[in-house]
Every structure is written in structure tokens, then in C-alpha cells.
N, C-alpha and C positions, 0 to 999 in steps of 0.2 A: 469555488468550484467544489463539488462533492464527489466522493468516491465510496466504494464498498470493499471491505476487506474480504477477499475470496478464500485464501488459504495461506499457510506457510509456504515458503520456498522449500521444496523437499525433493528427496531422491528416494530410491528404493529402501535404503537403510538409514537415512538421516533426515532430520528436520532442522531447519535453521529458524529457530524461534524468534530471532530478531529481524527476520526478513519476510515480508509479506507480498503477495500478489494482490494488486488493487485494480478493480475495474473503475474507470473514471467516466462520469456522465458526459456524453457528447463526444467522446473519443472512440472512433470506430476502426482505426487502422494504425499501423506501425508508424507512419509518417506523422500523424497527429500526436501520437504518444511521445515521439521524439521532441516535440515542441514544449513539453512540460518537464523536461529533465532538469534536475537541480531545484525544483520547487519544494517548499516546506509542506509537510503533512502532519496534521495534529489529530490525535485520537483523545477524546475526553471521556473520563469515567463519570458515573452518575453523581459522584461527590464533587466533581469539578476539577479533578487532577488532570493535567495534560501530559501526554507523552508525545514527543516530537521526533520526527524522522524526515528523511529526504528521498525524493525520487532519484533512483540511480540509473535505471535503464528501462527500455521497452521489454516486454515479455510476450513473445509470440507475435502474431500478425493481426490480432483482433483488437488492439488498443489497450491491452492491460499493461501495467507497469510494475516494476519491482521497487519496493520501498524498504529502505534499511532504517531501523530504529536503533538508537543508542542502547536502550534497555528493551528487553523483550516484552511484548504485550501478553496479557493472560489469554488462555485459550478461548474464553468467553467473548473475546473481541472479534472472532471470526464471524462474518455476516453483518457486522455493525458498520456504521458510516464514519467516514473521516472527512476532515476539511482540508482542502489543498489550496495553498495560497502562494 
């Protein structure tokens, strides 16, 4: 299953650079998003390095999910694809 990194989880004064909002293909509502909680998310660099995170909760009512990575991703990762398994 594929997803797209939309943005950091953020507030007015803070950015959580190890937490991302991800839109998942085929997931259109909060109930469907709840079905993929706990799944592994992998972001790959051009050189083949993998940074792994996990789906922690649904974000909003449109099927987006919050993914927490152990190590923060670079800013260039926003808008790129991730693999969800």
C-alpha cells in the first residue's frame, strides 16, 4: 500500500519533525484509517537508505494518518511516497 507525506505534524509555534501526516491511497474516511493503525511505514532515499516509522492514529475525518518515525526525515521528504506494510 502506498501513501504520500503531506506535512509535519505542527502547531502555530512548533513543528514535530519526526511526526508526519500521510494520505494513504484507497483510504477515504476515519474508519478505514483506523484499520491500518500499527502498520509499518518505510521512506527510502535515492541511495537506498530506509527510515522506518509506524502509523499511530487517524488524523482528521478524510482518511489521513499520523506516522511517527524514530528519526526525523529531511524536509525534502514532504510530498514524496512511502510504502505501508
